[in-house]
C-alpha positions as CSV (number, residue, x, y, z in Angstrom):
1,X,13.1,-16.1,23.3
2,X,13.0,-15.4,19.6
3,X,13.7,-12.9,16.9
4,X,11.4,-12.2,13.9
5,X,12.2,-10.5,10.6
6,X,10.0,-7.7,9.2
7,X,9.4,-8.0,6.3
8,X,9.9,-11.8,6.4
9,X,11.2,-12.1,2.7
10,X,13.4,-10.1,0.5
11,X,12.8,-9.3,-3.2
12,X,15.4,-7.2,-5.1
13,X,16.0,-6.5,-8.8
14,X,18.5,-8.9,-10.4
15,X,20.2,-5.8,-11.8
16,X,21.1,-4.8,-8.2
17,X,19.4,-3.0,-5.3
18,X,18.9,-2.9,-1.6
19,X,16.3,-3.9,0.9
20,X,16.0,-3.0,4.6
21,X,14.6,-5.4,7.2
22,X,14.1,-5.2,10.9
23,X,15.1,-7.9,13.3
24,X,12.5,-7.6,16.1
25,X,13.0,-8.8,19.6
26,X,9.7,-9.1,21.5
27,X,11.3,-10.7,24.5
28,X,12.8,-9.4,27.7
29,X,16.4,-10.6,27.0
30,X,19.0,-8.9,24.9
31,X,19.7,-11.0,21.8
32,X,22.8,-11.6,19.8
33,X,22.7,-12.6,16.1
34,X,24.9,-13.7,13.2
35,X,23.6,-13.7,9.6
36,X,24.7,-16.2,6.9
37,X,23.9,-16.0,3.2
38,X,23.6,-18.8,0.7
39,X,25.1,-16.4,-1.9
40,X,28.1,-14.3,-0.8
41,X,29.0,-13.4,-4.4
42,X,26.0,-11.2,-5.1
43,X,24.7,-10.3,-1.6
44,X,26.2,-8.1,1.1
45,X,24.6,-7.9,4.5
46,X,25.1,-5.1,7.0
47,X,25.6,-5.8,9.8
48,X,26.6,-9.5,9.9
49,X,26.8,-9.6,13.7
50,X,24.9,-7.5,16.2
51,X,22.7,-7.2,19.2
52,X,19.0,-6.5,19.6
53,X,17.8,-4.9,22.8
54,X,14.8,-6.3,24.7
55,X,11.6,-5.1,23.1
56,X,13.7,-3.5,20.4
57,X,14.7,-3.9,16.8
58,X,17.8,-3.7,14.6
59,X,17.8,-2.6,11.0
60,X,19.7,-4.9,8.6
61,X,20.4,-3.9,5.0
62,X,20.6,-6.5,2.2
63,X,22.4,-5.2,-0.9
64,X,22.5,-7.2,-4.1
65,X,25.0,-6.6,-7.0
66,X,24.0,-7.4,-10.6
67,X,23.7,-11.0,-11.5
68,X,21.4,-13.7,-12.9
69,X,17.9,-13.9,-11.3
70,X,17.8,-16.8,-8.7
71,X,16.5,-17.8,-5.3
72,X,18.8,-17.5,-2.3
73,X,18.3,-17.2,1.4
74,X,19.6,-15.6,4.6
75,X,19.7,-17.5,7.8
76,X,19.8,-15.5,11.0
77,X,21.3,-17.5,13.9
78,X,20.4,-16.0,17.3
79,X,20.7,-16.5,21.1
80,X,20.4,-14.7,24.4
81,X,23.4,-12.3,24.5
82,X,26.0,-12.9,27.2
83,X,25.6,-10.2,29.9
84,X,29.1,-8.8,29.5
85,X,29.2,-8.9,25.7
86,X,30.2,-5.8,23.8
87,X,31.7,-7.3,20.6
88,X,29.0,-9.3,18.9
89,X,31.4,-11.2,16.6
90,X,33.7,-12.2,19.4
91,X,30.8,-13.1,21.8
92,X,28.9,-15.1,19.1
93,X,31.9,-17.5,18.7
94,X,31.5,-18.6,22.3
95,X,27.8,-19.4,22.3
96,X,25.5,-22.0,20.9
97,X,22.7,-20.5,18.7
98,X,19.2,-21.0,20.3
99,X,17.3,-20.6,17.0
100,X,17.2,-19.4,13.4
101,X,15.1,-17.3,11.1
102,X,15.3,-18.0,7.4
103,X,14.7,-15.0,5.1
104,X,14.0,-16.1,1.5
105,X,15.7,-13.8,-1.1
106,X,14.4,-13.5,-4.7
107,X,16.2,-11.6,-7.4
108,X,13.7,-10.7,-10.2
109,X,14.5,-9.7,-13.7
């Protein structure tokens, strides 16, 4: 079981901008995820929690506000979703992540 990110890295202007990525689930199990950022001051991630259906994908949007150019990263923690889960944030609190994806983020001048 695993998720992949497409594209696997994010480059946005330091002046601000947005990038859309897909979390892709190639497996047969529904997956649950939580996204953490190394920079919550300049980046907003939508959604932070969610599900990805088997053989499906979920769009995430990375939005950056203006700030000094620097390197940051997102870490996507994921696991098989509990069968009865409907609220990703509540369900994620009760599970142990099975793996992570790191998405490097670069803000360019």
